[in-house]
C-alpha positions in Angstrom: 15.2 -15.6 31.1 16.9 -12.9 33.1 19.0 -11.2 30.4 18.9 -11.3 26.7 21.2 -9.5 24.2 19.5 -8.3 21.0 22.6 -8.3 18.8 20.5 -7.5 15.8 19.9 -4.1 17.4 23.2 -3.5 19.2 25.4 -4.9 16.4 23.2 -4.8 13.2 26.2 -5.6 10.9 27.1 -8.7 12.8 27.1 -11.7 10.5 28.1 -14.5 12.9 27.8 -14.9 16.7 28.1 -17.4 19.5 25.4 -18.2 22.1 24.0 -20.8 24.4 20.7 -22.8 24.1 18.3 -21.6 26.9 15.4 -23.8 25.8 14.4 -26.2 23.0 10.8 -27.3 22.7 8.7 -29.1 20.0 6.7 -26.5 17.9 5.3 -26.1 14.4 6.4 -29.5 13.2 10.0 -28.8 14.3 11.7 -27.3 17.3 11.6 -23.8 18.9 15.1 -22.9 20.1 15.7 -19.9 22.4 19.3 -18.6 22.8 20.8 -16.3 25.5 21.7 -13.9 22.7 21.1 -13.7 18.9 21.9 -11.7 15.8 18.8 -13.2 14.1 16.1 -10.5 13.6 12.6 -11.8 14.4 9.7 -11.1 12.1 8.0 -7.9 13.0 7.3 -4.3 12.1 6.6 -5.2 8.5 10.1 -6.8 8.1 10.6 -10.5 7.6 12.8 -12.4 10.0 16.4 -13.5 9.3 17.5 -16.7 7.8 20.7 -18.7 8.4 22.2 -21.6 10.3 23.1 -22.8 13.8 26.0 -25.2 14.5 27.1 -27.0 17.7 30.8 -27.6 17.8 32.0 -29.3 14.6 28.6 -30.7 13.8 26.5 -30.0 10.7 24.8 -26.6 10.1 21.2 -26.6 11.2 18.9 -24.5 9.0 17.0 -21.8 10.8 13.8 -21.7 8.8 12.0 -18.9 10.6 12.7 -16.4 13.5 9.9 -14.8 15.6 9.3 -13.3 19.0 8.1 -15.6 21.7 5.2 -13.3 22.1 4.7 -11.3 18.9 4.6 -7.6 19.5 5.3 -8.0 23.2 8.9 -6.8 23.1 9.7 -9.2 25.9 13.0 -10.1 24.4 12.9 -13.9 23.8 13.4 -14.8 20.2 12.5 -18.2 18.9 14.6 -19.9 16.1 12.6 -22.6 14.3 14.6 -25.6 13.1 14.0 -29.2 12.3 16.7 -30.5 14.7 16.6 -30.5 18.5 19.5 -29.0 20.5 20.4 -29.8 24.1 19.8 -27.0 26.6 23.1 -25.4 27.7 24.9 -26.3 24.4 27.1 -23.6 22.9 26.1 -22.7 19.3 27.6 -20.7 16.5 25.1 -18.8 14.5 25.6 -17.5 10.9 23.2 -15.2 9.1 22.2 -15.3 5.5 23.8 -12.0 5.1 22.5 -11.3 1.6 19.0 -11.6 2.9 19.7 -9.5 6.0 21.5 -6.8 4.0 18.7 -6.7 1.4 16.2 -6.1 4.2 18.3 -3.4 5.9 18.6 -1.5 2.6 14.9 -2.0 1.8 13.6 -0.9 5.2 15.9 2.2 5.3 14.8 3.0 1.7 11.1 2.7 2.7 11.8 5.2 5.5 13.4 7.6 3.1 10.4 7.4 0.7 7.8 7.6 3.4 9.5 10.6 5.0 9.7 12.5 1.8 6.0 11.8 0.9 5.0 12.9 4.4 7.1 16.1 4.2 5.9 17.0 0.7 2.2 16.0 0.8 1.4 15.3 4.4 0.3 11.7 3.6 0.8 9.0 6.1 2.2 5.5 5.5 -0.8 3.4 6.4 0.4 0.0 5.0 3.8 -1.6 4.6 4.9 -5.0 3.4 8.4 -6.3 2.6 8.2 -9.3 0.3 10.8 -11.6 -1.1 11.8 -9.0 -3.6 9.9 -5.7 -3.5 8.3 -3.5 -0.9 4.7 -2.3 -1.0 3.8 1.0 0.7 0.3 2.4 1.0 -0.3 6.2 1.6 -3.6 7.8 2.6 -3.6 10.2 -0.4 -3.3 10.4 -4.1 0.0 10.7 -5.8 0.3 11.5 -9.5 3.0 9.9 -11.7 4.8 13.3 -11.7 4.6 13.3 -7.8 6.1 9.8 -7.7 8.9 10.7 -10.0 9.7 13.7 -7.9 9.7 11.5 -4.7 12.1 9.0 -6.4 14.5 11.8 -7.4 14.5 13.3 -3.9 15.0 9.9 -2.4 18.1 9.2 -4.5 19.4 12.7 -3.8 19.1 11.8 0.0 21.1 8.6 -0.7 23.9 10.6 -2.4 24.0 13.0 0.6 24.9 9.9 2.7 23.1 11.1 5.8 23.4 9.3 9.1 20.7 6.8 10.1 20.3 6.5 13.9 18.3 4.3 16.1 17.3 6.2 19.3 15.8 5.1 22.6 14.4 8.5 23.9 13.1 9.0 27.4 9.4 9.9 27.8 10.3 13.5 28.1 12.6 13.4 25.0 9.9 11.5 23.1 7.2 14.1 23.9 9.4 16.8 22.4 10.1 14.8 19.2 8.3 15.1 15.9 8.1 11.5 14.6 5.8 9.3 12.5 4.1 6.3 14.0 1.4 4.0 12.6 0.0 3.1 16.1 0.3 3.8 19.8 3.0 2.0 21.7 3.5 1.0 25.3 6.9 1.0 27.0 10.1 2.1 25.4 9.8 3.5 21.9 12.6 3.0 19.4 12.8 5.9 16.9 14.8 5.6 13.7 16.0 9.1 12.5 17.4 10.1 9.2 18.8 13.6 9.4 16.6 16.0 7.4 14.5 13.2 5.9 12.5 11.2 8.5 11.9 10.2 12.1 9.7 7.2 12.6 8.9 4.7 15.4 10.4 1.4 14.1 11.7 -1.9 15.4 13.4 -3.0 12.2 17.1 -3.2 11.2 18.7 -0.4 9.1 21.9 0.5 7.4 24.0 3.2 9.2 23.8 5.9 6.5 21.6 6.6 3.5 24.5 6.1 1.1 24.5 2.4 2.0 21.0 2.0 0.5 22.6 2.6 -2.9 19.6 3.1 -5.1 15.8 3.4 -4.8 13.6 2.6 -7.8 9.8 2.9 -7.7 8.5 0.2 -10.1 4.7 0.7 -10.0 2.0 3.0 -8.8 -1.6 2.2 -8.1 -4.4 4.5 -6.9 -7.6 3.2 -5.4 -10.2 4.9 -3.1 -8.0 8.0 -2.5 -5.0 5.9 -1.5 -1.8 5.3 -3.4 0.3 2.1 -3.3 4.0 2.3 -4.4 5.9 -0.8 -5.2 9.6 -0.1 -4.9 13.0 -1.8 -4.9 16.1 -0.7 -2.9 19.8 -1.4 -2.9 21.1 -4.5 -4.6 17.6 -5.5 -5.7 17.1 -2.1 -7.4 20.4 -2.4 -9.1 19.7 -5.8 -10.4 16.3 -4.7 -11.7 18.0 -1.8 -13.6 20.6 -4.2 -15.0 17.8 -6.5 -16.2 15.9 -3.6 -17.7 19.1 -2.4 -19.6 19.8 -5.9 -20.8 16.2 -6.1 -22.2 16.5 -2.7 -23.8 19.8 -3.6 -25.4 18.4 -6.9 -26.7 15.4 -5.0 -28.2 17.6 -2.3 -29.7 19.8 -5.0 -31.3 16.7 -6.8 -32.7 15.3 -3.5 -34.1 18.8 -2.4 -35.3 18.4 1.0 -33.7 20.1 2.9 -30.9 18.9 2.3 -27.3 17.3 5.8 -27.2 15.5 5.2 -30.5 13.6 2.0 -29.2 10.4 3.8 -28.2 10.0 5.5 -31.6 10.8 2.3 -33.4 8.3 0.3 -31.4 5.6 3.0 -32.1 6.4 2.8 -35.8 6.2 -1.0 -35.9 2.9 -0.8 -34.0 1.4 1.6 -36.5 2.7 -0.7 -39.4 1.1 -3.7 -37.7 -2.2 -1.9 -37.3 -2.1 -0.9 -41.0 -1.4 -4.5 -42.0 -4.2 -5.8 -39.8 -6.6 -3.4 -41.5 -5.4 -4.5 -44.9 -5.7 -8.2 -44.0 -9.2 -7.6 -42.6 -10.3 -5.8 -45.8 -8.9 -8.7 -47.9 -10.7 -11.2 -45.7 -14.0 -9.3 -46.1 -13.5 -9.4 -49.9 -13.1 -13.2 -49.7 -16.3 -13.4 -47.6 -18.1 -11.3 -50.2 -16.9 -13.5 -53.0 -18.0 -16.6 -51.0 -21.5 -15.1 -50.5 -21.8 -14.1 -54.1 -21.5 -17.8 -55.1 -23.9 -19.0 -52.4 -27.3 -20.3 -53.3 -29.2 -21.7 -50.3 -31.9 -24.2 -51.2 -34.1 -23.3 -48.3 -34.4 -20.6 -45.5 -31.4 -22.0 -43.6 -27.9 -21.3 -44.8 -25.0 -23.1 -43.1 -21.5 -21.7 -43.8 -18.3 -23.3 -42.7 -15.1 -21.4 -43.4 -11.7 -21.7 -41.7 -9.7 -18.8 -40.3 -12.6 -16.5 -39.3 -13.0 -14.8 -35.9 -16.3 -13.9 -34.3 -16.3 -10.5 -36.0 -15.9 -12.1 -39.4 -18.6 -14.7 -38.7 -21.0 -11.9 -37.8 -20.2 -10.1 -41.0 -20.7 -13.4 -43.0 -24.1 -13.9 -41.4 -25.1 -10.3 -42.2 -24.0 -10.6 -45.8 -25.8 -13.9 -46.3 -29.1 -12.5 -45.0 -28.7 -9.4 -47.2 -27.6 -11.1 -50.4 -29.6 -14.4 -50.5 -33.1 -15.7 -49.8 -32.0 -17.3 -46.6 -33.8 -16.0 -43.4 -31.4 -17.9 -41.0 -27.7 -18.2 -41.3 -25.3 -20.3 -39.2 -21.6 -19.5 -39.7 -19.0 -21.8 -38.3 -15.2 -21.7 -38.1 -12.6 -23.9 -36.2 -11.2 -22.0 -33.2 -7.6 -21.0 -33.9 -5.2 -23.6 -32.6 -7.9 -25.9 -31.4 -9.4 -28.3 -33.9 -11.9 -29.7 -31.4 -13.8 -26.4 -31.0 -15.9 -24.5 -33.4 -16.7 -20.8 -33.1 -20.3 -20.0 -34.2 -22.6 -17.1 -35.0 -26.2 -17.6 -35.9 -28.4 -14.8 -37.2 -32.0 -14.5 -38.4 -34.1 -11.8 -40.0 -37.4 -13.1 -38.5 -36.7 -15.7 -35.8 -35.8 -15.7 -32.1 -32.7 -17.8 -32.0 -32.2 -17.9 -28.2 -34.1 -21.2 -27.6 -32.2 -22.9 -30.5 -28.9 -21.5 -29.1 -29.6 -23.0 -25.7 -30.5 -26.4 -27.1 -27.5 -26.5 -29.4 -25.2 -25.5 -26.6 -26.5 -28.4 -24.6 -26.2 -30.9 -27.5 -22.7 -29.8 -28.6 -21.1 -29.1 -25.2 -20.9 -25.4 -25.9 -21.5 -22.0 -24.5 -22.7 -18.6 -25.7 -25.8 -16.5 -26.3 -26.9 -13.1 -27.4 -29.9 -11.2 -28.6 -33.0 -12.6 -30.2 -31.8 -12.4 -33.8 -28.0 -12.9 -33.4 -26.2 -15.3 -31.0 -22.6 -16.4 -30.8 -20.3 -18.7 -28.9 -18.3 -21.9 -29.3 -19.1 -25.7 -29.5 -17.0 -28.7 -28.7 -17.9 -30.7 -31.8 -16.7 -31.8 -35.2 -18.1 -30.0 -38.3 -20.4 -32.8 -39.4 -21.9 -33.2 -36.0 -22.5 -29.5 -35.6 -24.1 -29.1 -39.0 -26.4 -32.1 -38.4 -27.5 -30.7 -35.1 -28.1 -27.2 -36.6 -30.3 -28.7 -39.4 -32.3 -30.8 -36.9 -32.9 -27.8 -34.6 -33.3 -25.0 -37.2 -34.1 -26.8 -40.4 
């Protein structure tokens, strides 16, 4: 193809365009269509490709499922539009972009440049990993950022947005490039495209961007993770950031209404409820222990094996029950059972002994009762898939 117009670069705000089909070949279970010009941005540089439709004359819209370079990373110019419908070579087509998707990606990519430029200026860290997903952006830096650092970066990024500084895509000559201070993740051959944001960042980039920082609207860093002296930031930009803030405010308002407190009083109210819950759990645990003590006081095992079956006990309670039985009765082996909460087909168990290695018995019972578990010689625990009667009969046969 002799000439090709990359409208996504020359006219990044173009939503619709006209072109002609240069080629159409079967590919990837559909058809790979090349046009003489396109506003569809092909996947590359960490940015996903555009979505939209193509239409011939008054025909139906044809979905463009994916857009990529003919030779990824080659920069040769040809862009492949993947569709499920063949188009005749030479046909005139009208292309329409999914503008919400494109605009989201323009805001996101520009927002990432703002954040990465600020991190580099403040800490000297490089952006060593970048992924734009369906909703959020993940950026990896080769250094550790504290939560206070991240908050400072976010504030500075939004200050840069309020300043509404120009965002330019430059094609410098080799001499001009040699004199420029710019970020780049890798070495490039041929023409280098540098995206510059006045006073914030200069970076080699092949993506699409808004024309000024103010059009990003908002940057919100959602999560921070540090691993092996690297920091990953998960962030939202533009419309997506605004919607996330709206959702967060709606959730806060719903919570404040439920708690009948003002929005700003929600954290304190939740802490108070958590403390009350912990106190009630402690009181409930103490009451449960008293019930177990009363149960043990009335227990009179007829031999060395005591089998106790009580509903509503967790593993911790079952361990306590076994310990109390061995302390307060003549039994030397105790098996404590309780139905697993919400599942009547499973039993939680703890077995304890004052003088016996229970691990062989545990292994055999797990095999018989389709269970799992284990532990130390004189105390084992786990769960069985069995009814009470079947479990007690097996315990008596193995341990009695």
